C-alpha positions, -999 to 999 in steps of 0.1 A, spaced: 195 914 291 190 894 259 208 864 274 187 866 306 155 867 284 167 838 264 174 818 296 140 826 309 123 815 277 144 784 277 133 776 313 97 781 304 100 757 274 117 731 296 91 734 323 63 732 297 78 701 282 82 685 316 46 692 326 34 679 292 54 647 296 42 642 331 6 647 320 9 618 297 25 594 322 10 560 327 -11 554 358 -35 529 373 -69 529 389 -91 502 404 -127 492 397 -151 471 418 -186 470 430 -216 448 441 -202 442 476 -207 433 504 -238 411 498 -238 386 527 -238 407 558 -221 406 583 -201 376 570 -187 395 540 -174 425 559 -140 407 566 -136 400 528 -146 435 519 -120 448 544 -93 426 528 -101 442 494 -98 477 508 -65 468 524 -52 453 491 -63 484 472 -46 507 496 -14 486 493 -16 488 455 -17 527 457 -38 535 427 -44 570 415 -81 564 425 -107 537 427 -143 536 413 -171 517 430 -197 510 404 -228 505 425 -247 481 448 -233 487 482 -254 458 494 -278 430 482 -314 437 473 -325 419 504 -305 440 529 -325 468 546 -320 503 530 -315 520 563 -298 553 571 -275 534 595 -263 512 567 -256 541 544 -235 557 571 -216 524 574 -210 524 536 -197 559 538 -173 550 566 -159 522 544 -155 545 515 -134 568 536 -111 540 546 -95 541 511 -62 559 511 -65 572 476 -97 589 462 -128 568 457 -157 577 434 -191 561 438 -218 555 412 -252 546 425 -267 511 420 -302 497 420 -300 479 454 -295 512 471 -329 526 461 -349 512 432 -353 478 450 -359 492 485 -397 487 482 -391 450 487 -402 437 522 -367 423 529 -351 456 520 -374 474 545 -404 484 523 -390 519 518 -402 544 493 -375 542 466 -377 579 457 -372 589 493 -342 566 495 -328 582 464 -331 616 480 -313 602 510 -285 588 489 -280 622 473 -278 641 506 -257 614 522 -231 607 496 -230 637 472 -232 667 495 -197 681 485 -177 684 453 -151 660 467 -146 623 462 -144 599 491 -111 586 505 -84 599 528 -69 617 498 -97 634 479 -101 649 445 -125 676 433 -152 664 409 -172 685 384 -208 677 391 -236 680 366 -257 698 392 -231 726 394 -227 733 357 -261 725 342 -290 746 356 -316 723 340 -304 693 360 -295 707 394 -307 677 414 -284 652 397 -254 657 420 -243 621 415 -233 626 378 -197 639 377 -165 639 358 -128 643 364 -96 642 343 -64 623 348 -35 626 323 -57 635 293 -82 608 300 -117 619 309 -136 599 336 -174 601 338 -196 588 367 -232 585 356 -263 572 374 -275 542 353 -288 515 377 -300 480 371 -337 471 374 -342 484 339 -330 519 349 -361 522 371 -383 522 339 -408 498 355 -432 491 384 -455 522 383 -460 556 368 -441 573 397 -410 552 389 -413 559 352 -415 597 358 -383 595 378 -367 575 349 -377 601 323 -363 629 343 -330 612 351 -327 596 317 -328 631 301 -301 643 325 -280 613 317 -283 618 279 -273 654 283 -244 644 305 -232 619 279 -234 645 252 -217 672 273 -187 649 282 -182 637 247 -183 673 235 -158 682 262 -134 654 252 -135 666 216 -130 702 225 -101 695 249 -85 669 228 -87 642 255 -72 609 245 -100 586 258 -131 585 279 -141 561 307 -177 558 318 -185 543 353 -220 532 361 -239 502 376 -262 486 351 -254 457 328 -269 473 296 -258 443 275 -276 416 295 -297 409 263 -292 423 228 -328 437 228 -319 462 254 -305 484 226 -336 482 205 -367 473 226 -392 501 233 -396 487 269 -358 489 276 -347 516 301 -313 515 284 -322 520 247 -317 558 247 -284 555 266 -270 529 243 -280 549 213 -263 580 227 -231 561 236 -230 544 201 -235 577 182 -209 596 202 -183 569 204 -186 564 166 -179 601 161 -153 604 188 -132 575 173 -108 575 202 -108 548 229 -139 545 252 -141 522 282 -174 513 298 -171 500 334 -201 485 353 -212 458 376 -247 444 381 -243 408 367 -214 398 390 -192 383 364 -158 393 351 -162 402 315 -140 421 290 -155 425 255 -167 448 228 -206 447 230 -214 482 219 -225 484 182 -230 511 157 -263 530 158 -277 507 131 -267 477 152 -248 462 122 -211 466 133 -191 463 165 -176 496 177 -139 485 180 -129 516 199 -152 507 228 -143 482 254 -166 470 282 -154 458 316 -179 442 339 -165 437 373 -172 407 396 -193 410 427 -217 393 451 -200 360 460 -168 372 443 -154 400 465 -125 410 443 -115 440 421 -98 448 388 -67 470 382 -69 491 351 -36 503 337 -37 535 316 -10 546 292 -22 578 275 5 576 248 -7 542 236 -31 537 207 -51 514 230 -44 529 265 -62 504 287 -49 471 301 -66 449 328 -53 428 357 -78 410 380 -70 415 417 -79 380 429 -73 376 467 -70 339 475 -84 344 510 -115 359 494 -121 329 471 -148 304 480 -124 278 468 -95 273 470 -83 289 502 -47 288 516 
């Protein structure tokens, strides 16, 4: 009986070690956004990117906002087309909302819509389940489901892969909608508080669970000018302060992924709360977009002191020049 018990305990230990080792295995995911802008001409280039991502077989992909240009109509029909494209991905796809989908929809070329009505439509169209997009889907933990104070913020979510915490958060361009009129500013104050609470909750979760790093996925270029971290008129000041404070205390690797400015950038722009020092544990990846319909592969090795590495996915056929 003792030998059987010892064998059983040994099997449990072996299985536990195997699970632990697997949970720290390297993996890759893909980030892109701000496409397609020139419609319908860019559809074929967008479809090439989707095909290349499917062939690459990532664990998942993240689309960091702007499913169209600010001059494309913000119609229900277009949103359904976007959703159809999202579900062409073989692996899971997670979407963060950009400004062109709603804050800029008041523009005549975008259809002169009410931005807040368009935001409600985005929430009901794209975030009506707890699942990601893609043919293979993963379950997401949505802020609306676990935070009674912020039940309408279905777009804010997190998921975990091999001890790395991934966070999708609704931070759009156009100064985070902190502009134009009092109605827009009221929306900003409400969502900004939800975002600040979500940032705090996810950092607390990472500390409690002992996660080895955090990745934040959102749309806005919050580093477009240095004053966005300090100016009272900045719609990003509170967010940057929250990220600085928590990343400083977290000490482990943090990766910020966004689009908005359409240039491929990898740098360390986040500073300490007093703005005197660079936070070396925080990397920022800005993905290309607009004329550059490409993507970035991010490799993750949870065992590494710096777990993230980056490879641009540059499709020659998608380049303006040169072409094959």
